[in-house]
N, CA, C and O atoms as CSV, one atom per row, in Angstrom:
chain,resi,resn,atom,element,x,y,z
A,1,MET,N,N,39.310,-29.077,9.313
A,1,MET,CA,C,37.924,-29.199,8.356
A,1,MET,C,C,36.784,-28.817,9.074
A,1,MET,O,O,36.040,-27.941,8.634
A,2,ASP,N,N,36.559,-29.428,10.211
A,2,ASP,CA,C,35.491,-28.800,11.105
A,2,ASP,C,C,35.451,-27.309,11.107
A,2,ASP,O,O,34.387,-26.825,10.722
A,3,LYS,N,N,36.226,-26.632,11.400
A,3,LYS,CA,C,36.433,-25.432,11.984
A,3,LYS,C,C,35.997,-24.443,10.480
A,3,LYS,O,O,35.193,-23.512,10.497
A,4,ILE,N,N,36.686,-24.886,9.365
A,4,ILE,CA,C,36.257,-24.312,7.993
A,4,ILE,C,C,34.742,-24.580,7.791
A,4,ILE,O,O,34.036,-23.617,7.492
A,5,GLU,N,N,34.175,-25.829,7.931
A,5,GLU,CA,C,32.810,-25.818,7.604
A,5,GLU,C,C,31.817,-24.820,8.705
A,5,GLU,O,O,30.902,-24.103,8.301
A,6,LYS,N,N,32.170,-24.939,9.960
A,6,LYS,CA,C,31.548,-23.696,10.854
A,6,LYS,C,C,31.670,-22.412,10.469
A,6,LYS,O,O,30.691,-21.689,10.651
A,7,ILE,N,N,33.073,-21.747,9.759
A,7,ILE,CA,C,32.977,-20.637,9.138
A,7,ILE,C,C,32.168,-20.537,8.099
A,7,ILE,O,O,31.321,-19.649,7.999
A,8,ARG,N,N,32.360,-21.414,7.270
A,8,ARG,CA,C,31.491,-21.303,6.082
A,8,ARG,C,C,29.990,-20.926,5.988
A,8,ARG,O,O,29.316,-20.125,5.338
A,9,GLY,N,N,29.718,-22.132,7.197
A,9,GLY,CA,C,28.289,-22.022,7.499
A,9,GLY,C,C,27.716,-20.838,8.153
A,9,GLY,O,O,26.610,-20.327,7.976
A,10,ALA,N,N,28.908,-20.410,9.135
A,10,ALA,CA,C,28.247,-18.787,9.657
A,10,ALA,C,C,28.351,-17.615,8.422
A,10,ALA,O,O,27.578,-16.658,8.483
A,11,ARG,N,N,29.036,-17.686,7.633
A,11,ARG,CA,C,29.111,-16.937,6.340
A,11,ARG,C,C,27.770,-17.083,5.562
A,11,ARG,O,O,27.137,-16.064,5.283
A,12,GLN,N,N,27.474,-17.881,5.328
A,12,GLN,CA,C,26.425,-18.579,4.611
A,12,GLN,C,C,25.207,-17.814,5.287
A,12,GLN,O,O,24.533,-16.997,4.661
A,13,ASP,N,N,24.940,-18.201,6.844
A,13,ASP,CA,C,23.729,-17.674,7.540
A,13,ASP,C,C,23.859,-16.237,7.575
A,13,ASP,O,O,22.791,-15.627,7.522
A,14,ARG,N,N,25.065,-15.456,7.662
A,14,ARG,CA,C,25.176,-14.050,7.568
A,14,ARG,C,C,24.728,-13.471,6.274
A,14,ARG,O,O,24.063,-12.437,6.333
A,15,PHE,N,N,25.016,-14.026,5.034
A,15,PHE,CA,C,24.777,-13.474,3.754
A,15,PHE,C,C,23.224,-13.753,3.662
A,15,PHE,O,O,22.527,-12.862,3.177
A,16,TYR,N,N,22.687,-14.811,4.051
A,16,TYR,CA,C,21.172,-15.042,3.797
A,16,TYR,C,C,20.316,-13.879,4.723
A,16,TYR,O,O,19.256,-13.386,4.339
A,17,GLU,N,N,21.050,-13.507,6.140
A,17,GLU,CA,C,20.100,-12.362,6.865
A,17,GLU,C,C,20.388,-11.261,6.173
A,17,GLU,O,O,19.541,-10.371,6.247
A,18,GLN,N,N,21.356,-11.051,5.503
A,18,GLN,CA,C,21.472,-9.629,5.077
A,18,GLN,C,C,20.556,-9.571,3.709
A,18,GLN,O,O,19.912,-8.556,3.446
A,19,ARG,N,N,20.544,-10.535,3.002
A,19,ARG,CA,C,19.616,-10.601,1.763
A,19,ARG,C,C,18.420,-10.504,2.090
A,19,ARG,O,O,17.728,-9.806,1.349
A,20,MET,N,N,17.841,-11.066,3.132
A,20,MET,CA,C,16.479,-11.164,3.651
A,20,MET,C,C,16.052,-9.754,4.046
A,20,MET,O,O,14.927,-9.350,3.753
A,21,GLN,N,N,17.009,-8.930,4.764
A,21,GLN,CA,C,16.541,-7.505,5.332
A,21,GLN,C,C,16.564,-6.530,4.072
A,21,GLN,O,O,15.951,-5.463,4.038
A,22,ARG,N,N,17.316,-7.012,3.090
A,22,ARG,CA,C,17.181,-5.993,1.711
A,22,ARG,C,C,15.836,-6.360,1.261
A,22,ARG,O,O,14.975,-5.504,1.058
A,23,ALA,N,N,15.627,-7.665,1.094
A,23,ALA,CA,C,14.249,-8.115,0.528
A,23,ALA,C,C,12.905,-7.364,1.018
A,23,ALA,O,O,12.032,-6.799,0.361
A,24,LYS,N,N,13.075,-7.591,2.607
A,24,LYS,CA,C,12.217,-7.089,3.489
A,24,LYS,C,C,11.736,-5.638,3.334
A,24,LYS,O,O,10.543,-5.344,3.258
A,25,SER,N,N,12.564,-4.910,3.299
A,25,SER,CA,C,12.747,-3.289,3.043
A,25,SER,C,C,12.202,-3.239,1.634
A,25,SER,O,O,11.332,-2.380,1.490
A,26,GLN,N,N,12.471,-3.885,0.655
A,26,GLN,CA,C,12.044,-3.593,-0.805
A,26,GLN,C,C,10.470,-4.109,-0.963
A,26,GLN,O,O,9.632,-3.532,-1.655
A,27,GLN,N,N,10.254,-5.233,-0.233
A,27,GLN,CA,C,8.835,-5.712,0.029
A,27,GLN,C,C,7.829,-4.715,0.416
A,27,GLN,O,O,6.823,-4.420,-0.229
A,28,ALA,N,N,8.248,-4.183,1.647
A,28,ALA,CA,C,7.737,-2.958,2.385
A,28,ALA,C,C,7.256,-1.891,1.465
A,28,ALA,O,O,6.098,-1.473,1.458
A,29,ALA,N,N,8.302,-1.439,0.618
A,29,ALA,CA,C,8.110,-0.348,-0.444
A,29,ALA,C,C,7.243,-0.566,-1.344
A,29,ALA,O,O,6.479,0.288,-1.794
A,30,ALA,N,N,7.305,-1.958,-1.741
A,30,ALA,CA,C,6.319,-2.390,-3.216
A,30,ALA,C,C,4.933,-2.219,-2.411
A,30,ALA,O,O,4.005,-1.527,-2.831
A,31,ASP,N,N,4.915,-2.818,-1.404
A,31,ASP,CA,C,3.453,-2.842,-0.844
A,31,ASP,C,C,2.797,-1.444,-0.398
A,31,ASP,O,O,1.579,-1.270,-0.362
A,32,ARG,N,N,3.739,-0.484,-0.066
A,32,ARG,CA,C,3.263,0.905,0.256
A,32,ARG,C,C,2.861,1.601,-1.097
A,32,ARG,O,O,1.980,2.460,-1.115
A,33,LYS,N,N,3.553,1.191,-2.262
A,33,LYS,CA,C,2.993,1.782,-3.528
A,33,LYS,C,C,1.814,1.146,-3.919
A,33,LYS,O,O,0.859,1.822,-4.302
A,34,GLN,N,N,1.761,-0.162,-3.867
A,34,GLN,CA,C,0.596,-0.610,-4.132
A,34,GLN,C,C,-0.541,-0.426,-3.491
A,34,GLN,O,O,-1.624,-0.575,-4.057
A,35,LEU,N,N,-0.417,-0.059,-2.149
A,35,LEU,CA,C,-1.511,0.461,-1.267
A,35,LEU,C,C,-1.955,1.785,-1.689
A,35,LEU,O,O,-3.148,2.078,-1.617
A,36,GLU,N,N,-1.030,2.658,-2.151
A,36,GLU,CA,C,-1.346,4.132,-2.451
A,36,GLU,C,C,-2.071,4.006,-3.789
A,36,GLU,O,O,-2.824,4.928,-4.101
A,37,GLN,N,N,-1.920,2.916,-4.653
A,37,GLN,CA,C,-2.435,3.034,-6.058
A,37,GLN,C,C,-3.756,2.250,-6.096
A,37,GLN,O,O,-4.526,2.472,-7.030
A,38,GLU,N,N,-4.134,1.191,-4.988
A,38,GLU,CA,C,-5.533,0.625,-4.890
A,38,GLU,C,C,-5.943,1.173,-3.450
A,38,GLU,O,O,-6.152,0.324,-2.584
A,39,ILE,N,N,-6.063,2.384,-3.155
A,39,ILE,CA,C,-6.491,2.670,-1.797
A,39,ILE,C,C,-8.183,2.538,-2.035
A,39,ILE,O,O,-8.824,2.135,-1.065
A,40,HIS,N,N,-8.882,2.845,-3.216
A,40,HIS,CA,C,-10.169,2.617,-3.359
A,40,HIS,C,C,-10.803,1.350,-2.932
A,40,HIS,O,O,-11.984,1.223,-2.607
A,41,LEU,N,N,-9.867,0.391,-2.968
A,41,LEU,CA,C,-10.363,-0.933,-2.696
A,41,LEU,C,C,-10.197,-1.271,-1.106
A,41,LEU,O,O,-10.537,-2.343,-0.605
A,42,VAL,N,N,-9.738,-0.408,-0.548
A,42,VAL,CA,C,-9.048,-0.436,0.895
A,42,VAL,C,C,-10.402,0.468,1.865
A,42,VAL,O,O,-10.611,0.223,3.053
A,43,LYS,N,N,-11.054,1.323,1.203
A,43,LYS,CA,C,-11.561,2.370,1.892
A,43,LYS,C,C,-12.917,1.628,2.448
A,43,LYS,O,O,-13.325,0.689,1.764
A,44,ALA,N,N,-13.566,1.935,3.500
A,44,ALA,CA,C,-14.666,1.474,4.019
A,44,ALA,C,C,-15.931,1.862,3.052
A,44,ALA,O,O,-15.893,2.922,2.428
A,45,PRO,N,N,-17.148,0.901,2.933
A,45,PRO,CA,C,-18.316,1.312,2.152
A,45,PRO,C,C,-18.900,2.572,2.643
A,45,PRO,O,O,-19.337,3.436,1.882
A,46,GLY,N,N,-18.900,2.647,3.729
A,46,GLY,CA,C,-19.573,3.674,4.637
A,46,GLY,C,C,-19.037,5.058,4.025
A,46,GLY,O,O,-19.743,5.986,3.630
A,47,ALA,N,N,-17.738,4.999,4.032
A,47,ALA,CA,C,-16.956,6.280,3.542
A,47,ALA,C,C,-17.455,6.449,1.922
A,47,ALA,O,O,-17.848,7.527,1.476
A,48,LEU,N,N,-17.401,5.628,1.395
A,48,LEU,CA,C,-17.354,5.730,-0.134
A,48,LEU,C,C,-19.157,6.210,-0.360
A,48,LEU,O,O,-19.499,7.068,-1.173
A,49,ALA,N,N,-19.943,5.599,0.365
A,49,ALA,CA,C,-21.464,6.295,0.407
A,49,ALA,C,C,-21.327,7.738,0.615
A,49,ALA,O,O,-21.880,8.543,-0.134
A,50,LYS,N,N,-20.661,8.058,1.533
A,50,LYS,CA,C,-20.745,9.537,2.016
A,50,LYS,C,C,-20.158,10.335,0.849
A,50,LYS,O,O,-20.639,11.404,0.472
A,51,GLU,N,N,-18.951,9.673,0.233
A,51,GLU,CA,C,-18.486,10.637,-1.024
A,51,GLU,C,C,-19.562,10.629,-2.048
A,51,GLU,O,O,-19.682,11.631,-2.753
A,52,LYS,N,N,-20.265,9.738,-2.194
A,52,LYS,CA,C,-21.103,9.529,-3.244
A,52,LYS,C,C,-22.187,10.687,-3.018
A,52,LYS,O,O,-22.703,11.392,-3.885
A,53,GLU,N,N,-22.403,10.707,-1.621
A,53,GLU,CA,C,-23.680,11.493,-1.242
A,53,GLU,C,C,-23.185,12.770,-1.446
A,53,GLU,O,O,-23.982,13.547,-1.971
A,54,GLU,N,N,-22.195,13.155,-1.201
A,54,GLU,CA,C,-21.697,14.472,-1.081
A,54,GLU,C,C,-21.471,15.038,-2.801
A,54,GLU,O,O,-21.662,16.190,-3.189
A,55,LYS,N,N,-21.079,14.020,-3.527
A,55,LYS,CA,C,-21.124,14.389,-5.137
A,55,LYS,C,C,-22.375,14.866,-5.583
A,55,LYS,O,O,-22.579,15.878,-6.253
A,56,LEU,N,N,-23.519,13.726,-4.984
A,56,LEU,CA,C,-24.722,14.218,-5.452
A,56,LEU,C,C,-25.347,15.584,-4.863
A,56,LEU,O,O,-26.225,16.134,-5.528
A,57,LYS,N,N,-25.036,16.008,-3.952
A,57,LYS,CA,C,-25.357,16.968,-3.126
A,57,LYS,C,C,-24.851,18.366,-4.216
A,57,LYS,O,O,-25.551,19.255,-4.701
A,58,VAL,N,N,-23.669,18.162,-4.313
A,58,VAL,CA,C,-23.079,19.124,-5.353
A,58,VAL,C,C,-23.553,19.372,-6.743
A,58,VAL,O,O,-23.595,20.474,-7.291
A,59,ALA,N,N,-23.894,18.269,-7.235
A,59,ALA,CA,C,-24.523,17.951,-8.551
A,59,ALA,C,C,-26.045,18.687,-8.452
A,59,ALA,O,O,-26.402,19.574,-9.227
A,60,VAL,N,N,-26.657,18.288,-7.637
A,60,VAL,CA,C,-28.209,18.891,-7.427
A,60,VAL,C,C,-28.018,20.465,-7.285
A,60,VAL,O,O,-28.806,21.212,-7.865
A,61,GLU,N,N,-27.171,20.878,-6.659
A,61,GLU,CA,C,-27.145,22.076,-6.309
A,61,GLU,C,C,-26.795,22.897,-7.610
A,61,GLU,O,O,-27.359,23.982,-7.748
A,62,GLU,N,N,-25.941,22.479,-8.540
A,62,GLU,CA,C,-25.537,23.178,-9.548
A,62,GLU,C,C,-26.547,22.843,-10.441
A,62,GLU,O,O,-26.704,23.727,-11.282
A,63,ASP,N,N,-27.426,21.713,-10.590
A,63,ASP,CA,C,-28.690,21.770,-11.621
A,63,ASP,C,C,-29.862,22.914,-11.111
A,63,ASP,O,O,-30.552,23.588,-11.876
A,64,GLN,N,N,-29.902,22.952,-9.651
A,64,GLN,CA,C,-30.922,23.996,-9.208
A,64,GLN,C,C,-30.520,25.164,-9.993
A,64,GLN,O,O,-31.207,25.700,-10.862
A,65,GLU,N,N,-29.098,25.588,-9.534
A,65,GLU,CA,C,-28.760,26.868,-10.124
A,65,GLU,C,C,-28.916,27.259,-11.480
A,65,GLU,O,O,-29.106,28.428,-11.818
A,66,GLU,N,N,-28.829,26.183,-12.354
A,66,GLU,CA,C,-28.758,26.076,-13.626
A,66,GLU,C,C,-30.413,26.666,-13.836
A,66,GLU,O,O,-30.643,27.723,-14.422
A,67,MET,N,N,-31.318,25.927,-13.344
A,67,MET,CA,C,-32.665,26.206,-13.634
A,67,MET,C,C,-33.256,27.388,-13.150
A,67,MET,O,O,-34.372,27.738,-13.535
A,68,GLN,N,N,-32.484,28.135,-12.202
A,68,GLN,CA,C,-32.778,29.556,-11.690
A,68,GLN,C,C,-32.386,30.368,-12.680
A,68,GLN,O,O,-32.994,31.430,-12.810
A,69,GLU,N,N,-31.457,30.092,-13.450
A,69,GLU,CA,C,-31.046,31.032,-14.555
A,69,GLU,C,C,-31.793,31.103,-15.692
A,69,GLU,O,O,-31.464,31.867,-16.600
């Protein structure tokens, strides 16, 4: 009986470990997907300011070109 319980316990442990390995890879994939979707929340404020500044420069240049025409 003791040997059966040891075998049963070992099988349960192996099953749990395998299940957790699959869950770990699935969680990593889900985290990666979420990061790709919400990257705007992760970007540094300085980088966002530079992007806005570049957009403003382009908009100002377009306005100036329209005024010259």
